[in-house]
C-alpha positions as a Markdown table, in Angstrom:
| # | Residue | x | y | z |
|---|---|---|---|---|
| 1 | Unk | -15.9 | 22.0 | 42.7 |
| 2 | Unk | -17.5 | 19.3 | 44.8 |
| 3 | Unk | -16.7 | 15.7 | 44.5 |
| 4 | Unk | -20.2 | 15.1 | 43.1 |
| 5 | Unk | -19.8 | 17.7 | 40.5 |
| 6 | Unk | -16.3 | 16.4 | 39.6 |
| 7 | Unk | -17.3 | 13.0 | 38.8 |
| 8 | Unk | -20.4 | 14.3 | 36.9 |
| 9 | Unk | -18.1 | 16.4 | 34.8 |
| 10 | Unk | -15.8 | 13.4 | 34.3 |
| 11 | Unk | -18.8 | 11.4 | 33.3 |
| 12 | Unk | -19.8 | 13.9 | 30.8 |
| 13 | Unk | -16.4 | 14.1 | 29.3 |
| 14 | Unk | -16.2 | 10.3 | 28.9 |
| 15 | Unk | -19.6 | 10.2 | 27.2 |
| 16 | Unk | -18.7 | 13.0 | 24.8 |
| 17 | Unk | -15.3 | 11.2 | 24.2 |
| 18 | Unk | -17.2 | 7.8 | 23.3 |
| 19 | Unk | -19.5 | 9.8 | 21.1 |
| 20 | Unk | -16.5 | 11.2 | 19.3 |
| 21 | Unk | -15.1 | 7.7 | 19.0 |
| 22 | Unk | -18.3 | 6.5 | 17.4 |
| 23 | Unk | -18.5 | 9.3 | 14.9 |
| 24 | Unk | -14.8 | 8.8 | 13.9 |
| 25 | Unk | -15.4 | 5.0 | 13.5 |
| 26 | Unk | -18.2 | 5.8 | 11.1 |
| 27 | Unk | -16.2 | 8.4 | 9.3 |
| 28 | Unk | -12.8 | 6.9 | 9.2 |
| 29 | Unk | -13.1 | 5.1 | 5.8 |
| 30 | Unk | -13.4 | 8.6 | 4.2 |
| 31 | Unk | -9.9 | 9.6 | 5.6 |
| 32 | Unk | -8.4 | 6.4 | 4.6 |
| 33 | Unk | -9.8 | 6.4 | 1.1 |
| 34 | Unk | -10.1 | 9.9 | -0.2 |
| 35 | Unk | -10.1 | 8.5 | -3.7 |
| 36 | Unk | -9.9 | 10.9 | -6.7 |
| 37 | Unk | -12.3 | 10.3 | -9.7 |
| 38 | Unk | -9.5 | 11.1 | -12.4 |
| 39 | Unk | -9.6 | 8.3 | -15.0 |
| 40 | Unk | -6.2 | 6.8 | -16.0 |
| 41 | Unk | -5.0 | 6.6 | -19.4 |
| 42 | Unk | -1.4 | 6.0 | -20.6 |
| 43 | Unk | 0.5 | 5.2 | -23.9 |
| 44 | Unk | 1.6 | 1.6 | -23.8 |
| 45 | Unk | -0.8 | 0.4 | -21.2 |
| 46 | Unk | -4.1 | -1.6 | -21.9 |
| 47 | Unk | -7.0 | -2.0 | -19.7 |
| 48 | Unk | -8.1 | -5.6 | -18.9 |
| 49 | Unk | -10.8 | -7.0 | -16.8 |
| 50 | Unk | -10.1 | -9.9 | -14.4 |
| 51 | Unk | -12.4 | -12.2 | -12.5 |
| 52 | Unk | -12.4 | -11.8 | -8.7 |
| 53 | Unk | -13.9 | -14.5 | -6.5 |
| 54 | Unk | -17.3 | -13.4 | -5.0 |
| 55 | Unk | -17.2 | -10.0 | -6.6 |
| 56 | Unk | -17.5 | -7.9 | -9.6 |
| 57 | Unk | -14.9 | -8.1 | -12.2 |
| 58 | Unk | -11.8 | -5.7 | -11.6 |
| 59 | Unk | -10.0 | -3.5 | -14.0 |
| 60 | Unk | -6.3 | -3.7 | -14.2 |
| 61 | Unk | -3.8 | -1.8 | -16.7 |
| 62 | Unk | -1.1 | -3.8 | -18.3 |
| 63 | Unk | 2.1 | -3.1 | -20.2 |
| 64 | Unk | 3.8 | -6.0 | -21.8 |
| 65 | Unk | 7.5 | -6.1 | -22.3 |
| 66 | Unk | 9.1 | -6.4 | -25.7 |
| 67 | Unk | 11.2 | -9.3 | -24.6 |
| 68 | Unk | 9.8 | -12.5 | -23.1 |
| 69 | Unk | 10.7 | -13.5 | -19.6 |
| 70 | Unk | 11.3 | -10.1 | -18.2 |
| 71 | Unk | 10.3 | -9.2 | -14.7 |
| 72 | Unk | 6.5 | -8.8 | -13.9 |
| 73 | Unk | 5.9 | -5.8 | -11.7 |
| 74 | Unk | 2.4 | -5.9 | -10.0 |
| 75 | Unk | 2.0 | -2.3 | -8.7 |
| 76 | Unk | -0.4 | -1.1 | -5.9 |
| 77 | Unk | -0.8 | 2.7 | -5.6 |
| 78 | Unk | -1.4 | 4.8 | -2.6 |
| 79 | Unk | -4.7 | 6.1 | -1.2 |
| 80 | Unk | -5.3 | 8.8 | -3.9 |
| 81 | Unk | -7.1 | 6.0 | -5.5 |
| 82 | Unk | -6.2 | 6.9 | -9.1 |
| 83 | Unk | -3.4 | 5.6 | -11.2 |
| 84 | Unk | -3.2 | 9.0 | -13.0 |
| 85 | Unk | -0.9 | 10.4 | -10.3 |
| 86 | Unk | 1.3 | 7.2 | -10.5 |
| 87 | Unk | 2.6 | 7.5 | -14.1 |
| 88 | Unk | 6.1 | 8.1 | -12.9 |
| 89 | Unk | 6.7 | 4.7 | -11.4 |
| 90 | Unk | 4.8 | 2.9 | -14.0 |
| 91 | Unk | 6.9 | 4.6 | -16.7 |
| 92 | Unk | 10.1 | 3.8 | -14.9 |
| 93 | Unk | 9.3 | 0.0 | -14.9 |
| 94 | Unk | 8.0 | 0.1 | -18.6 |
| 95 | Unk | 11.1 | 2.0 | -19.9 |
| 96 | Unk | 13.3 | -0.5 | -18.1 |
| 97 | Unk | 11.7 | -3.3 | -20.3 |
| 98 | Unk | 9.6 | -4.9 | -17.6 |
| 99 | Unk | 6.0 | -6.0 | -17.7 |
| 100 | Unk | 3.8 | -4.0 | -15.5 |
| 101 | Unk | 0.4 | -4.8 | -14.0 |
| 102 | Unk | -1.3 | -2.0 | -12.2 |
| 103 | Unk | -4.5 | -2.4 | -10.2 |
| 104 | Unk | -7.5 | -0.1 | -10.1 |
| 105 | Unk | -9.1 | 0.5 | -6.7 |
| 106 | Unk | -12.9 | 0.2 | -6.5 |
| 107 | Unk | -14.3 | 3.5 | -5.9 |
| 108 | Unk | -11.4 | 5.5 | -7.4 |
| 109 | Unk | -10.4 | 6.7 | -10.8 |
| 110 | Unk | -14.0 | 6.2 | -12.0 |
| 111 | Unk | -14.1 | 2.6 | -11.1 |
| 112 | Unk | -17.5 | 1.4 | -9.5 |
| 113 | Unk | -17.6 | -0.1 | -6.1 |
| 114 | Unk | -16.7 | 0.8 | -2.5 |
| 115 | Unk | -13.2 | 0.2 | -1.0 |
| 116 | Unk | -12.3 | -1.3 | 2.1 |
| 117 | Unk | -9.2 | -3.1 | 3.6 |
| 118 | Unk | -10.7 | -6.5 | 3.1 |
| 119 | Unk | -12.1 | -5.7 | -0.5 |
| 120 | Unk | -8.7 | -4.3 | -1.7 |
| 121 | Unk | -6.7 | -7.1 | -0.2 |
| 122 | Unk | -8.9 | -9.7 | -1.8 |
| 123 | Unk | -8.6 | -7.9 | -5.2 |
| 124 | Unk | -4.8 | -7.7 | -5.0 |
| 125 | Unk | -4.7 | -11.5 | -4.5 |
| 126 | Unk | -6.8 | -11.9 | -7.6 |
| 127 | Unk | -4.6 | -9.6 | -9.6 |
| 128 | Unk | -1.5 | -11.6 | -8.6 |
| 129 | Unk | -3.2 | -14.9 | -9.4 |
| 130 | Unk | -4.0 | -13.3 | -12.9 |
| 131 | Unk | -0.5 | -12.1 | -13.5 |
| 132 | Unk | 0.7 | -15.1 | -15.7 |
| 133 | Unk | -2.3 | -14.8 | -18.1 |
| 134 | Unk | -1.9 | -11.1 | -18.3 |
| 135 | Unk | 1.9 | -10.8 | -18.6 |
| 136 | Unk | 3.3 | -14.2 | -19.3 |
| 137 | Unk | 6.1 | -16.0 | -17.4 |
| 138 | Unk | 8.7 | -14.1 | -15.6 |
| 139 | Unk | 9.9 | -13.4 | -12.1 |
| 140 | Unk | 7.2 | -11.5 | -10.2 |
| 141 | Unk | 7.7 | -8.4 | -8.0 |
| 142 | Unk | 5.0 | -6.7 | -6.0 |
| 143 | Unk | 5.6 | -2.9 | -5.7 |
| 144 | Unk | 3.5 | -0.9 | -3.3 |
| 145 | Unk | 3.4 | 2.9 | -2.5 |
| 146 | Unk | 2.1 | 4.3 | 0.8 |
| 147 | Unk | -1.2 | 2.5 | 1.5 |
| 148 | Unk | -0.4 | 0.1 | -1.4 |
| 149 | Unk | 2.5 | -1.3 | 0.7 |
| 150 | Unk | -0.1 | -3.0 | 2.9 |
| 151 | Unk | -1.4 | -4.8 | -0.2 |
| 152 | Unk | 2.1 | -5.8 | -1.4 |
| 153 | Unk | 2.9 | -7.4 | 1.9 |
| 154 | Unk | -0.6 | -9.0 | 2.0 |
| 155 | Unk | 0.1 | -10.6 | -1.4 |
| 156 | Unk | 3.6 | -11.6 | -0.6 |
| 157 | Unk | 2.4 | -13.3 | 2.6 |
| 158 | Unk | 0.0 | -15.5 | 0.7 |
| 159 | Unk | 1.7 | -16.1 | -2.6 |
| 160 | Unk | 5.1 | -16.9 | -3.9 |
| 161 | Unk | 6.9 | -13.7 | -5.4 |
| 162 | Unk | 10.5 | -13.0 | -6.1 |
| 163 | Unk | 10.7 | -9.8 | -4.2 |
| 164 | Unk | 8.6 | -7.1 | -2.4 |
| 165 | Unk | 9.3 | -3.3 | -3.0 |
| 166 | Unk | 7.9 | -0.9 | -0.6 |
| 167 | Unk | 7.8 | 2.9 | -1.0 |
| 168 | Unk | 7.0 | 5.1 | 2.1 |
| 169 | Unk | 5.4 | 2.1 | 3.9 |
| 170 | Unk | 3.6 | 2.3 | 7.4 |
| 171 | Unk | 3.7 | -0.1 | 10.2 |
| 172 | Unk | 0.1 | 0.2 | 11.1 |
| 173 | Unk | -2.2 | 2.7 | 9.7 |
| 174 | Unk | -4.3 | 2.4 | 12.9 |
| 175 | Unk | -1.3 | 3.8 | 14.9 |
| 176 | Unk | -1.3 | 6.9 | 12.5 |
| 177 | Unk | -4.9 | 7.3 | 13.1 |
| 178 | Unk | -4.4 | 7.0 | 16.9 |
| 179 | Unk | -1.8 | 10.0 | 16.7 |
| 180 | Unk | -4.0 | 12.0 | 14.4 |
| 181 | Unk | -7.3 | 11.6 | 16.1 |
| 182 | Unk | -6.3 | 10.8 | 19.8 |
| 183 | Unk | -8.2 | 7.6 | 19.8 |
| 184 | Unk | -7.2 | 4.0 | 20.4 |
| 185 | Unk | -7.8 | 3.0 | 16.9 |
| 186 | Unk | -5.9 | -0.3 | 16.9 |
| 187 | Unk | -8.1 | -1.5 | 19.6 |
| 188 | Unk | -11.5 | -0.2 | 18.3 |
| 189 | Unk | -13.9 | -2.6 | 16.9 |
| 190 | Unk | -15.1 | -1.9 | 13.2 |
| 191 | Unk | -11.9 | 0.2 | 12.5 |
| 192 | Unk | -9.9 | -0.9 | 9.5 |
| 193 | Unk | -6.5 | -1.5 | 11.1 |
| 194 | Unk | -4.0 | -2.1 | 8.1 |
| 195 | Unk | -1.6 | -3.7 | 10.4 |
| 196 | Unk | 1.5 | -4.6 | 8.3 |
| 197 | Unk | 3.6 | -5.6 | 11.4 |
| 198 | Unk | 1.2 | -8.7 | 11.3 |
| 199 | Unk | 3.1 | -10.1 | 8.3 |
| 200 | Unk | 6.4 | -10.3 | 10.2 |
| 201 | Unk | 7.3 | -14.0 | 9.9 |
| 202 | Unk | 5.1 | -14.6 | 6.9 |
| 203 | Unk | 7.2 | -13.0 | 4.2 |
| 204 | Unk | 9.7 | -15.4 | 2.5 |
| 205 | Unk | 10.7 | -13.0 | -0.4 |
| 206 | Unk | 13.4 | -10.3 | 0.3 |
| 207 | Unk | 12.1 | -6.8 | 0.9 |
| 208 | Unk | 13.3 | -3.5 | -0.4 |
| 209 | Unk | 12.1 | -0.4 | 1.5 |
| 210 | Unk | 12.8 | 3.1 | 0.3 |
| 211 | Unk | 11.7 | 6.0 | 2.5 |
| 212 | Unk | 12.3 | 9.7 | 2.3 |
| 213 | Unk | 14.0 | 11.3 | 5.3 |
| 214 | Unk | 11.7 | 14.3 | 5.0 |
| 215 | Unk | 8.5 | 12.4 | 4.9 |
| 216 | Unk | 6.0 | 13.9 | 7.2 |
| 217 | Unk | 3.0 | 12.0 | 6.1 |
| 218 | Unk | 4.4 | 8.7 | 6.9 |
| 219 | Unk | 7.6 | 9.4 | 8.9 |
| 220 | Unk | 10.7 | 7.2 | 8.1 |
| 221 | Unk | 10.5 | 5.8 | 11.7 |
| 222 | Unk | 7.4 | 3.8 | 10.4 |
| 223 | Unk | 9.4 | 2.3 | 7.7 |
| 224 | Unk | 12.2 | 1.5 | 10.0 |
| 225 | Unk | 9.8 | -0.2 | 12.5 |
| 226 | Unk | 8.3 | -2.2 | 9.8 |
| 227 | Unk | 11.9 | -3.3 | 8.7 |
| 228 | Unk | 13.0 | -4.3 | 12.2 |
| 229 | Unk | 9.8 | -6.5 | 12.6 |
| 230 | Unk | 10.3 | -8.2 | 9.2 |
| 231 | Unk | 13.9 | -8.8 | 10.1 |
| 232 | Unk | 12.9 | -10.2 | 13.4 |
| 233 | Unk | 10.7 | -12.6 | 11.5 |
| 234 | Unk | 13.5 | -13.8 | 9.3 |
| 235 | Unk | 12.9 | -11.6 | 6.2 |
| 236 | Unk | 16.0 | -10.3 | 4.3 |
| 237 | Unk | 15.3 | -6.4 | 4.2 |
| 238 | Unk | 17.3 | -3.6 | 2.6 |
| 239 | Unk | 16.3 | -0.2 | 3.8 |
| 240 | Unk | 17.2 | 2.8 | 1.8 |
| 241 | Unk | 16.7 | 6.1 | 3.4 |
| 242 | Unk | 16.5 | 8.8 | 0.6 |
| 243 | Unk | 18.0 | 12.1 | 1.7 |
| 244 | Unk | 15.7 | 15.0 | 0.8 |
| 245 | Unk | 12.8 | 12.5 | -0.1 |
| 246 | Unk | 9.3 | 13.4 | 0.9 |
| 247 | Unk | 6.0 | 11.3 | 0.8 |
| 248 | Unk | 5.4 | 12.6 | -2.7 |
| 249 | Unk | 8.8 | 12.8 | -3.9 |
| 250 | Unk | 10.9 | 9.6 | -4.1 |
| 251 | Unk | 11.6 | 8.4 | -7.6 |
| 252 | Unk | 13.6 | 11.8 | -8.5 |
| 253 | Unk | 15.6 | 11.5 | -5.4 |
| 254 | Unk | 19.3 | 10.3 | -6.1 |
| 255 | Unk | 19.7 | 6.6 | -5.1 |
| 256 | Unk | 16.0 | 5.5 | -5.6 |
| 257 | Unk | 16.4 | 4.2 | -9.2 |
| 258 | Unk | 19.7 | 2.6 | -8.5 |
| 259 | Unk | 18.5 | 0.8 | -5.4 |
| 260 | Unk | 15.3 | -0.5 | -7.3 |
| 261 | Unk | 17.2 | -1.7 | -10.4 |
| 262 | Unk | 19.8 | -3.5 | -8.2 |
| 263 | Unk | 17.2 | -5.2 | -6.0 |
| 264 | Unk | 15.1 | -6.5 | -9.1 |
| 265 | Unk | 18.4 | -7.5 | -10.9 |
| 266 | Unk | 19.7 | -9.4 | -7.9 |
| 267 | Unk | 16.2 | -11.3 | -7.2 |
| 268 | Unk | 15.0 | -11.9 | -10.7 |
């Protein structure tokens, strides 16, 4: 191959790679938000609509504890986008006598609207602000799973809470995208980054991270990286590695419930 042909081939590859990057930038929200349409319904939970600044009202599902002053759990689900598959953690909290507020995601579970990182984070702040009116007074904990851990950290960086509970968290979704798509996603414009490392130094409340050692979707190294960054920023972090836990199997793993109950009991 002549030198001229080599550079011509190199230029062609560069153009094709840039075109691939442009297509993936356009398509990447479909991979971040593969929301299911299944509508949520659960005994003991009532649907409420809350006002959101500069946006349409948002639906949340609320369980009110029998006794006043119990912990208030504000729950943020993963990117399946329907609370229907998150009944186990919701029931875990309600059975423990806690107040529970679970946020619907726009575009999922039959809810109207389109999701984005900015939209979901703004919604999450509105949910926390509405928590006293929805559940009454009580110590507030934000509990996020998978993508919802980014919402929990965002809320805890902007509002006072008693504790932050993170199940299978990521450090940066754009890093996961980089490894999956072979693109520098964290440096690309118009890509929704979901950078949880950016909250290091802004989280005052203690944090509990629970991560399965067999999680292949978001490996435990992601949770450890986040824990190290939060600790470096001055946050008190408990990291509980669950032996045999996978991305979709955490609650039933021995040690999960015990660590959760101890964390809430200590920080309420």
